[in-house]
The first five atom37 places (N, CA, C, CB, O) and aatype in JSON, in Angstrom:
{
  "aatype": [12, 1, 2, 15, 5, 15, 0, 10, 7, 15, 15, 7, 12, 17, 2, 17, 16, 4, 15, 19, 13, 15, 0, 9, 16, 0, 0, 15, 15, 10, 0, 15, 7, 15, 10, 8, 9, 14, 15],
  "atom_mask": [
    [1, 1, 1, 1, 1],
    [1, 1, 1, 1, 1],
    [1, 1, 1, 1, 1],
    [1, 1, 1, 1, 1],
    [1, 1, 1, 1, 1],
    [1, 1, 1, 1, 1],
    [1, 1, 1, 1, 1],
    [1, 1, 1, 1, 1],
    [1, 1, 1, 0, 1],
    [1, 1, 1, 1, 1],
    [1, 1, 1, 1, 1],
    [1, 1, 1, 0, 1],
    [1, 1, 1, 1, 1],
    [1, 1, 1, 1, 1],
    [1, 1, 1, 1, 1],
    [1, 1, 1, 1, 1],
    [1, 1, 1, 1, 1],
    [1, 1, 1, 1, 1],
    [1, 1, 1, 1, 1],
    [1, 1, 1, 1, 1],
    [1, 1, 1, 1, 1],
    [1, 1, 1, 1, 1],
    [1, 1, 1, 1, 1],
    [1, 1, 1, 1, 1],
    [1, 1, 1, 1, 1],
    [1, 1, 1, 1, 1],
    [1, 1, 1, 1, 1],
    [1, 1, 1, 1, 1],
    [1, 1, 1, 1, 1],
    [1, 1, 1, 1, 1],
    [1, 1, 1, 1, 1],
    [1, 1, 1, 1, 1],
    [1, 1, 1, 0, 1],
    [1, 1, 1, 1, 1],
    [1, 1, 1, 1, 1],
    [1, 1, 1, 1, 1],
    [1, 1, 1, 1, 1],
    [1, 1, 1, 1, 1],
    [1, 1, 1, 1, 1]
  ],
  "atom_positions": [
    [[1.12, -1.48, -0.49], [-0.01, -0.4, 0.13], [0.63, 1.57, -0.08], [-0.16, -0.94, 2.3], [0.05, 2.58, -0.47]],
    [[1.82, 1.34, 0.36], [2.81, 2.57, 1.37], [3.26, 3.04, -0.23], [4.56, 1.82, 2.86], [3.01, 4.04, -0.91]],
    [[4.12, 1.73, -0.49], [5.22, 1.7, -2.42], [3.79, 2.37, -3.71], [5.84, -1.11, -3.22], [3.89, 3.09, -4.71]],
    [[2.57, 1.69, -3.01], [1.38, 1.91, -4.32], [1.78, 3.74, -3.71], [-0.99, 0.93, -4.08], [2.7, 4.46, -4.12]],
    [[0.7, 4.07, -2.61], [0.54, 5.16, -2.55], [2.35, 6.35, -2.79], [-0.33, 5.08, -1.11], [2.18, 7.53, -2.5]],
    [[3.14, 6.14, -3.05], [4.55, 6.68, -3.14], [4.92, 7.08, -5.22], [5.79, 5.06, -2.28], [5.22, 7.98, -6.01]],
    [[4.54, 5.49, -5.1], [4.07, 5.67, -7.12], [3.67, 6.68, -7.48], [2.86, 4.86, -7.84], [4.24, 7.68, -7.93]],
    [[1.8, 6.26, -7.13], [1.36, 7.63, -7.15], [1.5, 8.53, -6.79], [0.74, 7.84, -7.01], [0.65, 9.28, -7.29]],
    [[2.53, 9.34, -5.73], [2.92, 10.77, -5.73], [3.16, 10.87, -6.02], [0.0, 0.0, 0.0], [2.73, 11.75, -6.78]],
    [[4.77, 10.2, -6.35], [5.71, 11.53, -7.64], [5.3, 10.6, -9.13], [8.32, 11.68, -7.37], [6.35, 10.25, -9.68]],
    [[4.24, 10.19, -9.77], [3.66, 9.9, -11.23], [3.39, 11.97, -11.15], [1.74, 8.36, -11.36], [3.58, 12.88, -11.96]],
    [[2.91, 11.89, -9.77], [1.75, 13.58, -10.04], [2.47, 13.93, -10.21], [0.0, 0.0, 0.0], [2.79, 14.21, -11.37]],
    [[3.41, 14.24, -8.94], [4.5, 15.41, -9.11], [5.49, 15.89, -10.57], [5.52, 15.0, -8.05], [5.8, 16.9, -11.19]],
    [[5.66, 14.71, -10.59], [6.18, 14.71, -12.11], [4.62, 15.01, -13.72], [7.05, 12.67, -12.2], [4.6, 14.82, -14.93]],
    [[3.65, 15.55, -12.7], [3.18, 15.95, -13.94], [2.52, 17.17, -13.8], [2.35, 15.0, -14.55], [1.76, 17.7, -14.61]],
    [[2.95, 17.66, -12.43], [2.96, 18.62, -12.25], [3.88, 20.03, -12.99], [3.03, 18.3, -11.24], [3.48, 21.14, -13.33]],
    [[5.77, 19.15, -13.06], [7.11, 19.63, -13.0], [6.54, 19.7, -14.72], [8.67, 18.55, -12.25], [6.78, 20.6, -15.53]],
    [[5.87, 18.68, -14.91], [5.62, 18.73, -16.23], [4.33, 20.16, -17.05], [5.09, 17.12, -16.36], [4.17, 20.49, -18.23]],
    [[3.89, 20.5, -16.18], [2.97, 21.58, -15.89], [2.72, 22.53, -16.05], [2.85, 21.81, -15.29], [1.82, 23.17, -16.58]],
    [[4.36, 22.8, -15.1], [4.76, 24.39, -15.35], [5.73, 24.09, -16.09], [5.2, 25.42, -14.13], [6.37, 25.14, -16.16]],
    [[6.2, 23.39, -16.64], [7.04, 23.58, -17.45], [6.55, 23.74, -18.86], [7.87, 22.67, -17.28], [7.11, 24.55, -19.6]],
    [[5.54, 23.05, -19.27], [5.71, 23.5, -20.3], [4.68, 25.13, -20.02], [5.31, 22.28, -21.48], [4.57, 26.0, -20.87]],
    [[4.12, 25.17, -18.77], [3.57, 26.9, -18.71], [4.84, 27.99, -19.22], [3.13, 27.41, -16.76], [4.78, 28.94, -20.01]],
    [[5.73, 27.58, -18.62], [6.93, 28.19, -18.89], [7.11, 28.58, -20.38], [7.99, 27.3, -18.44], [7.22, 29.65, -20.98]],
    [[7.09, 27.05, -20.82], [8.2, 27.07, -21.63], [6.44, 28.49, -22.82], [9.13, 24.71, -22.39], [6.39, 29.72, -22.82]],
    [[6.04, 28.09, -23.11], [4.39, 28.71, -23.41], [5.06, 30.08, -23.02], [2.71, 28.06, -22.23], [6.14, 30.29, -23.56]],
    [[4.64, 30.93, -22.26], [4.97, 32.26, -22.08], [6.12, 32.9, -22.37], [4.84, 32.49, -21.06], [6.21, 34.0, -22.93]],
    [[7.67, 31.72, -21.72], [8.59, 32.62, -22.41], [7.95, 32.8, -24.49], [10.48, 31.67, -22.11], [7.59, 33.88, -24.95]],
    [[7.98, 31.71, -25.18], [7.93, 31.7, -26.33], [6.57, 32.42, -26.77], [8.17, 30.41, -26.73], [6.48, 32.54, -28.0]],
    [[5.42, 32.94, -26.01], [4.3, 33.97, -26.08], [5.32, 35.16, -26.56], [3.35, 34.27, -24.48], [5.5, 35.63, -27.69]],
    [[5.94, 35.49, -25.28], [6.31, 36.39, -24.7], [7.22, 36.66, -25.85], [6.74, 36.2, -23.33], [6.57, 36.93, -26.86]],
    [[8.86, 36.67, -26.06], [10.02, 36.73, -27.66], [8.64, 36.81, -28.45], [11.38, 34.9, -28.25], [8.51, 37.97, -28.85]],
    [[7.68, 36.1, -28.8], [7.33, 36.52, -30.14], [6.64, 37.55, -30.37], [0.0, 0.0, 0.0], [6.61, 38.15, -31.44]],
    [[6.09, 37.82, -29.46], [5.94, 39.64, -28.85], [6.7, 40.46, -28.68], [5.55, 39.94, -27.71], [6.54, 41.67, -28.86]],
    [[7.55, 39.95, -28.34], [8.58, 41.4, -28.12], [9.5, 41.4, -30.07], [10.31, 40.93, -26.16], [10.41, 42.21, -30.26]],
    [[9.03, 40.39, -31.27], [10.18, 40.91, -32.5], [9.07, 41.38, -32.53], [11.1, 40.15, -33.83], [9.19, 42.35, -31.77]],
    [[7.68, 41.37, -33.02], [7.36, 41.58, -33.34], [6.27, 43.66, -33.24], [7.38, 40.35, -33.32], [5.39, 44.09, -32.5]],
    [[6.99, 44.24, -34.34], [7.76, 46.1, -33.93], [5.87, 46.88, -33.93], [9.42, 47.19, -36.09], [4.86, 46.53, -34.54]],
    [[6.06, 47.74, -33.18], [4.38, 48.21, -32.59], [4.41, 49.72, -33.02], [4.06, 48.08, -30.53], [3.44, 50.44, -32.8]]
  ]
}
C-alpha cells in the first residue's frame, strides 16, 4: 500500500513539473514572439 502511494505521489509530482515546464515554455515563447512584433 505504501509503495503504491509513493508511486502515485511521484507520478503526480512529475505531471505537475511537466505542466509547469510547458506553461513556462509557452509563456516565454509568447513573450519572445510579442517582443519580435514591431509596435
